[in-house]
N, CA, C and O atoms as CSV, one atom per row, in Angstrom:
chain,resi,resn,atom,element,x,y,z
A,1,UNK,N,N,0.776,11.154,22.919
A,1,UNK,CA,C,-0.316,11.343,22.255
A,1,UNK,C,C,-0.102,11.525,20.590
A,1,UNK,O,O,-1.026,11.077,19.911
A,2,UNK,N,N,0.926,12.084,19.930
A,2,UNK,CA,C,1.744,12.027,18.692
A,2,UNK,C,C,2.202,10.717,17.823
A,2,UNK,O,O,2.411,10.535,16.623
A,3,UNK,N,N,2.296,9.371,19.725
A,3,UNK,CA,C,2.639,8.523,18.704
A,3,UNK,C,C,0.682,7.367,18.304
A,3,UNK,O,O,0.353,6.574,17.422
A,4,UNK,N,N,0.123,7.826,19.265
A,4,UNK,CA,C,-1.146,7.277,19.126
A,4,UNK,C,C,-1.590,7.886,17.702
A,4,UNK,O,O,-1.941,6.909,17.040
A,5,UNK,N,N,-1.737,9.064,16.921
A,5,UNK,CA,C,-2.325,9.715,16.153
A,5,UNK,C,C,-1.873,9.300,15.011
A,5,UNK,O,O,-2.576,9.187,14.007
A,6,UNK,N,N,-0.314,8.965,15.091
A,6,UNK,CA,C,0.459,8.142,13.767
A,6,UNK,C,C,-0.080,6.971,13.243
A,6,UNK,O,O,-0.439,6.628,12.117
A,7,UNK,N,N,-0.044,6.383,14.458
A,7,UNK,CA,C,-0.786,4.575,14.586
A,7,UNK,C,C,-2.186,4.568,14.222
A,7,UNK,O,O,-2.680,3.680,13.526
A,8,UNK,N,N,-3.066,5.914,14.860
A,8,UNK,CA,C,-4.302,5.165,14.091
A,8,UNK,C,C,-4.286,6.099,12.849
A,8,UNK,O,O,-5.295,5.881,12.178
A,9,UNK,N,N,-3.585,6.957,12.366
A,9,UNK,CA,C,-3.814,7.172,10.868
A,9,UNK,C,C,-3.326,6.321,10.043
A,9,UNK,O,O,-3.776,5.980,8.949
A,10,UNK,N,N,-2.514,6.022,10.511
A,10,UNK,CA,C,-1.938,4.262,9.953
A,10,UNK,C,C,-2.368,3.571,9.579
A,10,UNK,O,O,-2.167,3.101,8.459
A,11,UNK,N,N,-3.715,2.975,10.976
A,11,UNK,CA,C,-4.360,1.439,10.624
A,11,UNK,C,C,-5.380,2.108,9.846
A,11,UNK,O,O,-5.907,1.442,8.955
A,12,UNK,N,N,-5.788,3.411,10.037
A,12,UNK,CA,C,-6.742,3.603,9.934
A,12,UNK,C,C,-6.987,3.747,7.702
A,12,UNK,O,O,-7.896,3.519,6.904
A,13,UNK,N,N,-5.598,4.228,7.636
A,13,UNK,CA,C,-4.944,3.675,6.541
A,13,UNK,C,C,-5.656,2.480,5.649
A,13,UNK,O,O,-6.563,2.311,4.833
A,14,UNK,N,N,-4.592,1.747,6.386
A,14,UNK,CA,C,-4.913,-0.202,6.362
A,14,UNK,C,C,-5.907,-0.435,6.174
A,14,UNK,O,O,-6.142,-1.157,5.205
A,15,UNK,N,N,-7.219,0.149,7.162
A,15,UNK,CA,C,-8.341,-0.437,7.433
A,15,UNK,C,C,-9.255,0.156,6.325
A,15,UNK,O,O,-10.261,-0.511,6.086
A,16,UNK,N,N,-9.112,1.074,5.748
A,16,UNK,CA,C,-9.757,1.924,4.474
A,16,UNK,C,C,-9.325,0.992,3.443
A,16,UNK,O,O,-10.158,0.662,2.599
A,17,UNK,N,N,-8.044,0.478,3.382
A,17,UNK,CA,C,-7.688,-0.586,2.342
A,17,UNK,C,C,-7.953,-1.934,1.722
A,17,UNK,O,O,-7.949,-2.200,0.520
A,18,UNK,N,N,-8.166,-2.683,2.664
A,18,UNK,CA,C,-8.918,-3.330,2.945
A,18,UNK,C,C,-10.581,-3.345,2.634
A,18,UNK,O,O,-11.203,-4.059,1.847
A,19,UNK,N,N,-10.988,-2.458,3.403
A,19,UNK,CA,C,-12.572,-2.575,3.246
A,19,UNK,C,C,-13.115,-2.314,1.773
A,19,UNK,O,O,-14.062,-2.939,1.296
A,20,UNK,N,N,-12.434,-1.358,1.133
A,20,UNK,CA,C,-12.452,-0.822,-0.543
A,20,UNK,C,C,-11.868,-1.901,-1.285
A,20,UNK,O,O,-11.981,-1.966,-2.509
A,21,UNK,N,N,-11.144,-2.894,-0.489
A,21,UNK,CA,C,-10.630,-4.299,-1.417
A,21,UNK,C,C,-9.308,-3.680,-2.245
A,21,UNK,O,O,-8.954,-4.266,-3.268
A,22,UNK,N,N,-8.637,-2.581,-1.825
A,22,UNK,CA,C,-7.591,-1.870,-2.788
A,22,UNK,C,C,-7.727,-2.130,-4.275
A,22,UNK,O,O,-6.721,-2.084,-4.982
A,23,UNK,N,N,-8.543,-2.315,-4.624
A,23,UNK,CA,C,-8.558,-2.473,-6.154
A,23,UNK,C,C,-9.347,-1.721,-6.681
A,23,UNK,O,O,-9.332,-1.480,-7.888
A,24,UNK,N,N,-10.422,-1.074,-5.599
A,24,UNK,CA,C,-11.464,-0.192,-6.355
A,24,UNK,C,C,-11.138,0.783,-7.343
A,24,UNK,O,O,-11.692,1.169,-8.372
A,25,UNK,N,N,-10.004,1.097,-6.696
A,25,UNK,CA,C,-9.526,2.439,-8.470
A,25,UNK,C,C,-8.926,1.731,-9.866
A,25,UNK,O,O,-8.384,2.301,-10.814
A,26,UNK,N,N,-9.154,0.536,-9.714
A,26,UNK,CA,C,-8.608,-0.508,-10.788
A,26,UNK,C,C,-9.425,-0.731,-11.723
A,26,UNK,O,O,-10.043,-1.721,-11.330
A,27,UNK,N,N,-9.835,-0.431,-12.748
A,27,UNK,CA,C,-10.622,-1.010,-14.177
A,27,UNK,C,C,-10.154,-1.305,-15.168
A,27,UNK,O,O,-9.302,-0.681,-15.801
A,28,UNK,N,N,-10.874,-2.728,-15.539
A,28,UNK,CA,C,-10.182,-3.386,-16.367
A,28,UNK,C,C,-11.396,-3.626,-17.135
A,28,UNK,O,O,-12.388,-2.958,-16.843
A,29,UNK,N,N,-11.483,-4.746,-18.363
A,29,UNK,CA,C,-12.626,-5.017,-19.308
A,29,UNK,C,C,-13.815,-5.735,-17.772
A,29,UNK,O,O,-14.933,-5.261,-17.572
A,30,UNK,N,N,-13.307,-6.709,-17.040
A,30,UNK,CA,C,-14.524,-7.911,-16.650
A,30,UNK,C,C,-13.710,-7.331,-15.009
A,30,UNK,O,O,-12.610,-6.822,-14.794
A,31,UNK,N,N,-14.451,-7.573,-14.418
A,31,UNK,CA,C,-14.039,-7.934,-12.966
A,31,UNK,C,C,-13.092,-9.189,-12.791
A,31,UNK,O,O,-13.416,-10.194,-13.425
A,32,UNK,N,N,-11.726,-9.256,-11.840
A,32,UNK,CA,C,-11.374,-10.557,-11.419
A,32,UNK,C,C,-10.522,-10.362,-12.730
A,32,UNK,O,O,-9.589,-11.153,-12.593
A,33,UNK,N,N,-10.401,-9.829,-13.707
A,33,UNK,CA,C,-9.172,-9.537,-14.608
A,33,UNK,C,C,-7.697,-9.007,-13.953
A,33,UNK,O,O,-6.528,-9.333,-14.156
A,34,UNK,N,N,-8.187,-8.278,-13.296
A,34,UNK,CA,C,-6.914,-7.680,-12.804
A,34,UNK,C,C,-6.845,-8.034,-10.996
A,34,UNK,O,O,-7.945,-8.006,-10.444
A,35,UNK,N,N,-5.821,-8.302,-10.246
A,35,UNK,CA,C,-5.889,-8.023,-9.103
A,35,UNK,C,C,-4.787,-7.214,-8.081
A,35,UNK,O,O,-3.595,-7.399,-8.331
A,36,UNK,N,N,-5.009,-6.664,-7.375
A,36,UNK,CA,C,-3.760,-5.568,-6.635
A,36,UNK,C,C,-3.770,-6.216,-5.250
A,36,UNK,O,O,-4.643,-6.803,-4.612
A,37,UNK,N,N,-2.434,-5.891,-4.998
A,37,UNK,CA,C,-1.791,-6.010,-3.504
A,37,UNK,C,C,-1.656,-4.984,-3.457
A,37,UNK,O,O,-1.697,-4.382,-4.531
A,38,UNK,N,N,-1.355,-3.994,-1.857
A,38,UNK,CA,C,-1.283,-3.411,-1.429
A,38,UNK,C,C,-0.661,-3.360,-0.223
A,38,UNK,O,O,-1.314,-3.650,0.779
A,39,UNK,N,N,0.799,-2.958,-0.106
A,39,UNK,CA,C,1.336,-3.394,1.418
A,39,UNK,C,C,2.435,-1.857,1.921
A,39,UNK,O,O,3.082,-1.228,1.084
A,40,UNK,N,N,2.417,-1.543,3.300
A,40,UNK,CA,C,3.249,-0.792,3.951
A,40,UNK,C,C,4.084,-1.438,4.319
A,40,UNK,O,O,3.832,-2.619,4.561
A,41,UNK,N,N,5.574,-0.862,4.532
A,41,UNK,CA,C,6.975,-1.834,4.794
A,41,UNK,C,C,7.337,-0.390,5.717
A,41,UNK,O,O,6.824,0.708,5.498
A,42,UNK,N,N,8.297,-0.677,6.737
A,42,UNK,CA,C,8.856,-0.090,7.217
A,42,UNK,C,C,10.417,0.175,6.802
A,42,UNK,O,O,11.081,-0.835,7.036
A,43,UNK,N,N,11.035,1.025,6.364
A,43,UNK,CA,C,12.826,0.730,5.702
A,43,UNK,C,C,13.625,1.387,6.839
A,43,UNK,O,O,13.769,2.529,7.275
A,44,UNK,N,N,14.117,0.052,7.150
A,44,UNK,CA,C,15.783,0.846,7.965
A,44,UNK,C,C,17.144,-0.079,7.738
A,44,UNK,O,O,17.438,-1.254,7.519
A,45,UNK,N,N,17.977,1.600,7.991
A,45,UNK,CA,C,19.112,1.539,7.143
A,45,UNK,C,C,19.960,1.138,8.550
A,45,UNK,O,O,19.677,1.539,9.679
A,46,UNK,N,N,21.043,0.267,8.194
A,46,UNK,CA,C,22.073,-0.218,8.942
A,46,UNK,C,C,23.164,1.457,8.844
A,46,UNK,O,O,22.861,2.457,8.194
A,47,UNK,N,N,24.192,1.300,9.553
A,47,UNK,CA,C,25.034,1.774,9.801
A,47,UNK,C,C,26.058,1.646,8.317
A,47,UNK,O,O,26.665,2.648,7.938
A,48,UNK,N,N,26.138,0.668,7.749
A,48,UNK,CA,C,26.851,0.593,6.492
A,48,UNK,C,C,25.726,0.623,5.400
A,48,UNK,O,O,26.110,0.039,4.387
A,49,UNK,N,N,24.638,1.052,5.310
A,49,UNK,CA,C,23.773,1.807,4.715
A,49,UNK,C,C,22.824,0.606,4.108
A,49,UNK,O,O,22.073,0.988,3.211
A,50,UNK,N,N,22.758,-0.547,4.398
A,50,UNK,CA,C,21.991,-1.929,4.276
A,50,UNK,C,C,20.899,-1.175,4.215
A,50,UNK,O,O,21.038,-0.045,4.682
A,51,UNK,N,N,19.606,-1.514,3.681
A,51,UNK,CA,C,18.048,-1.665,3.926
A,51,UNK,C,C,17.503,-2.680,4.346
A,51,UNK,O,O,17.787,-3.744,3.795
A,52,UNK,N,N,16.787,-2.665,5.180
A,52,UNK,CA,C,16.022,-3.724,5.446
A,52,UNK,C,C,14.414,-3.735,5.584
A,52,UNK,O,O,13.951,-2.639,5.900
A,53,UNK,N,N,13.548,-4.700,5.417
A,53,UNK,CA,C,12.363,-3.544,5.355
A,53,UNK,C,C,11.387,-5.399,5.960
A,53,UNK,O,O,11.547,-6.578,5.644
A,54,UNK,N,N,10.335,-4.568,7.027
A,54,UNK,CA,C,9.547,-4.887,8.364
A,54,UNK,C,C,8.379,-4.998,7.764
A,54,UNK,O,O,8.392,-4.513,6.632
A,55,UNK,N,N,7.281,-5.494,8.125
A,55,UNK,CA,C,5.871,-5.029,8.487
A,55,UNK,C,C,5.327,-3.759,8.643
A,55,UNK,O,O,6.195,-3.342,9.410
A,56,UNK,N,N,4.542,-2.785,8.511
A,56,UNK,CA,C,4.567,-1.407,9.553
A,56,UNK,C,C,3.239,-1.353,9.882
A,56,UNK,O,O,2.114,-0.950,9.588
A,57,UNK,N,N,4.009,-2.025,10.722
A,57,UNK,CA,C,2.512,-2.211,12.062
A,57,UNK,C,C,2.433,-0.857,12.847
A,57,UNK,O,O,1.342,-0.475,13.271
A,58,UNK,N,N,3.642,-0.083,13.060
A,58,UNK,CA,C,3.406,1.351,13.231
A,58,UNK,C,C,4.463,2.203,13.151
A,58,UNK,O,O,5.577,1.901,12.723
A,59,UNK,N,N,4.107,3.317,13.581
A,59,UNK,CA,C,5.035,4.683,12.823
A,59,UNK,C,C,5.266,5.534,13.598
A,59,UNK,O,O,4.455,6.054,14.363
A,60,UNK,N,N,6.328,5.757,13.496
A,60,UNK,CA,C,6.819,7.325,14.746
A,60,UNK,C,C,7.693,8.366,13.819
A,60,UNK,O,O,8.674,8.256,13.084
A,61,UNK,N,N,6.785,9.483,14.257
A,61,UNK,CA,C,8.095,10.393,13.265
A,61,UNK,C,C,9.199,10.157,13.079
A,61,UNK,O,O,9.884,9.624,13.952
A,62,UNK,N,N,9.756,10.549,11.683
A,62,UNK,CA,C,11.004,10.100,10.784
A,62,UNK,C,C,11.382,8.666,10.563
A,62,UNK,O,O,12.511,8.174,10.540
A,63,UNK,N,N,10.169,8.072,10.397
A,63,UNK,CA,C,10.018,6.650,10.191
A,63,UNK,C,C,9.855,6.597,8.671
A,63,UNK,O,O,8.862,7.031,8.089
A,64,UNK,N,N,10.904,6.033,8.079
A,64,UNK,CA,C,10.501,5.826,6.059
A,64,UNK,C,C,9.883,5.030,6.326
A,64,UNK,O,O,10.395,4.168,7.040
A,65,UNK,N,N,8.133,4.830,5.820
A,65,UNK,CA,C,7.573,3.987,5.045
A,65,UNK,C,C,7.381,4.124,3.805
A,65,UNK,O,O,7.450,5.196,3.204
A,66,UNK,N,N,7.023,2.619,3.133
A,66,UNK,CA,C,6.961,2.379,1.796
A,66,UNK,C,C,6.367,1.810,1.544
A,66,UNK,O,O,6.248,0.649,1.934
A,67,UNK,N,N,5.651,2.443,0.685
A,67,UNK,CA,C,4.393,1.633,0.222
A,67,UNK,C,C,4.252,0.860,-1.289
A,67,UNK,O,O,4.820,1.466,-2.197
A,68,UNK,N,N,3.756,-0.049,-1.561
A,68,UNK,CA,C,4.284,-0.800,-2.859
A,68,UNK,C,C,2.894,-1.513,-3.301
A,68,UNK,O,O,2.187,-2.333,-2.714
A,69,UNK,N,N,2.785,-0.922,-4.485
A,69,UNK,CA,C,1.475,-1.843,-5.324
A,69,UNK,C,C,1.542,-2.629,-6.566
A,69,UNK,O,O,1.813,-2.320,-7.727
A,70,UNK,N,N,1.190,-3.830,-5.943
A,70,UNK,CA,C,1.200,-4.896,-7.383
A,70,UNK,C,C,0.188,-5.176,-8.271
A,70,UNK,O,O,-0.941,-5.568,-7.978
A,71,UNK,N,N,0.479,-5.035,-8.990
A,71,UNK,CA,C,-0.876,-5.748,-10.029
A,71,UNK,C,C,-0.878,-7.087,-10.705
A,71,UNK,O,O,0.130,-7.458,-11.305
A,72,UNK,N,N,-1.695,-7.652,-10.657
A,72,UNK,CA,C,-1.980,-9.396,-11.381
A,72,UNK,C,C,-2.381,-10.032,-12.594
A,72,UNK,O,O,-2.769,-11.165,-12.309
A,73,UNK,N,N,-2.440,-9.875,-13.467
A,73,UNK,CA,C,-3.066,-10.083,-14.499
A,73,UNK,C,C,-3.226,-11.436,-14.351
A,73,UNK,O,O,-2.346,-12.283,-14.197
A,74,UNK,N,N,-4.782,-11.618,-14.428
A,74,UNK,CA,C,-5.060,-13.142,-14.020
A,74,UNK,C,C,-5.838,-13.826,-14.897
A,74,UNK,O,O,-6.628,-14.713,-14.574
A,75,UNK,N,N,-5.568,-13.307,-16.360
A,75,UNK,CA,C,-6.106,-13.618,-17.662
A,75,UNK,C,C,-5.312,-14.078,-18.563
A,75,UNK,O,O,-4.269,-14.096,-17.910
A,76,UNK,N,N,-4.953,-14.586,-19.907
A,76,UNK,CA,C,-3.940,-15.075,-20.454
A,76,UNK,C,C,-3.961,-13.982,-21.669
A,76,UNK,O,O,-3.071,-14.264,-22.471
A,77,UNK,N,N,-4.591,-12.995,-21.995
A,77,UNK,CA,C,-4.298,-11.954,-22.757
A,77,UNK,C,C,-3.686,-10.943,-22.024
A,77,UNK,O,O,-3.404,-11.055,-20.831
A,78,UNK,N,N,-3.474,-9.961,-22.702
A,78,UNK,CA,C,-3.432,-7.944,-22.511
A,78,UNK,C,C,-4.476,-7.552,-21.739
A,78,UNK,O,O,-5.613,-7.971,-21.954
A,79,UNK,N,N,-4.192,-6.718,-20.775
A,79,UNK,CA,C,-5.301,-5.874,-20.175
A,79,UNK,C,C,-5.590,-4.522,-20.439
A,79,UNK,O,O,-4.931,-3.609,-19.942
A,80,UNK,N,N,-6.626,-4.334,-21.261
A,80,UNK,CA,C,-6.806,-2.779,-21.729
A,80,UNK,C,C,-7.341,-2.034,-20.762
A,80,UNK,O,O,-8.173,-2.482,-19.973
A,81,UNK,N,N,-6.953,-0.968,-20.748
A,81,UNK,CA,C,-7.348,0.026,-19.888
A,81,UNK,C,C,-7.696,0.029,-18.693
A,81,UNK,O,O,-8.687,0.378,-18.051
A,82,UNK,N,N,-6.170,-0.667,-18.387
A,82,UNK,CA,C,-6.133,-0.689,-16.730
A,82,UNK,C,C,-5.983,1.051,-16.393
A,82,UNK,O,O,-5.158,1.795,-16.924
A,83,UNK,N,N,-7.044,1.457,-15.342
A,83,UNK,CA,C,-6.744,2.765,-14.271
A,83,UNK,C,C,-6.281,2.482,-13.255
A,83,UNK,O,O,-7.147,1.797,-12.712
A,84,UNK,N,N,-5.550,2.550,-12.687
A,84,UNK,CA,C,-5.058,2.888,-11.374
A,84,UNK,C,C,-5.232,4.006,-10.567
A,84,UNK,O,O,-4.549,5.006,-10.786
A,85,UNK,N,N,-6.332,3.977,-9.350
A,85,UNK,CA,C,-6.426,5.247,-8.994
A,85,UNK,C,C,-5.433,4.722,-7.639
A,85,UNK,O,O,-5.719,3.591,-7.248
A,86,UNK,N,N,-4.417,5.355,-6.963
A,86,UNK,CA,C,-4.043,4.887,-5.748
A,86,UNK,C,C,-4.408,6.033,-4.258
A,86,UNK,O,O,-4.256,7.239,-4.450
A,87,UNK,N,N,-4.771,5.649,-3.157
A,87,UNK,CA,C,-5.056,6.314,-2.006
A,87,UNK,C,C,-3.724,6.996,-1.321
A,87,UNK,O,O,-2.964,6.272,-0.677
A,88,UNK,N,N,-3.489,8.216,-1.450
A,88,UNK,CA,C,-2.434,8.651,-0.292
A,88,UNK,C,C,-3.248,9.112,0.970
A,88,UNK,O,O,-4.236,9.839,1.069
A,89,UNK,N,N,-2.388,8.344,2.032
A,89,UNK,CA,C,-2.639,7.856,3.031
A,89,UNK,C,C,-2.894,10.168,3.391
A,89,UNK,O,O,-2.467,11.019,2.610
A,90,UNK,N,N,-3.521,10.415,4.482
A,90,UNK,CA,C,-3.502,11.335,5.286
A,90,UNK,C,C,-2.312,11.756,6.211
A,90,UNK,O,O,-1.878,10.917,7.000
A,91,UNK,N,N,-1.616,13.331,6.147
A,91,UNK,CA,C,-0.431,13.139,6.968
A,91,UNK,C,C,0.823,12.505,6.412
A,91,UNK,O,O,1.657,11.990,7.157
A,92,UNK,N,N,0.958,12.546,5.042
A,92,UNK,CA,C,2.154,11.902,4.416
A,92,UNK,C,C,2.669,12.533,3.709
A,92,UNK,O,O,3.670,12.117,3.125
């Protein structure tokens, strides 16, 4: 039951990001100036303490998830007034 709820929460969050275009909270001078990419990865540590990252297709209690948000300026000049609103998934 908990596995399904966590998976459902993760799936709902990622779906919402895709539907909102992940850039819904980004404001620049003109549309298309800035692109954003939001990723969710699972962090796993080896016994030696080294971290590896993999696509977070499902998550279980105790798993460590890392959200990465990258912005790319698609213009030849500085972008002013960039405002990023990043949604936080419920239950995290």
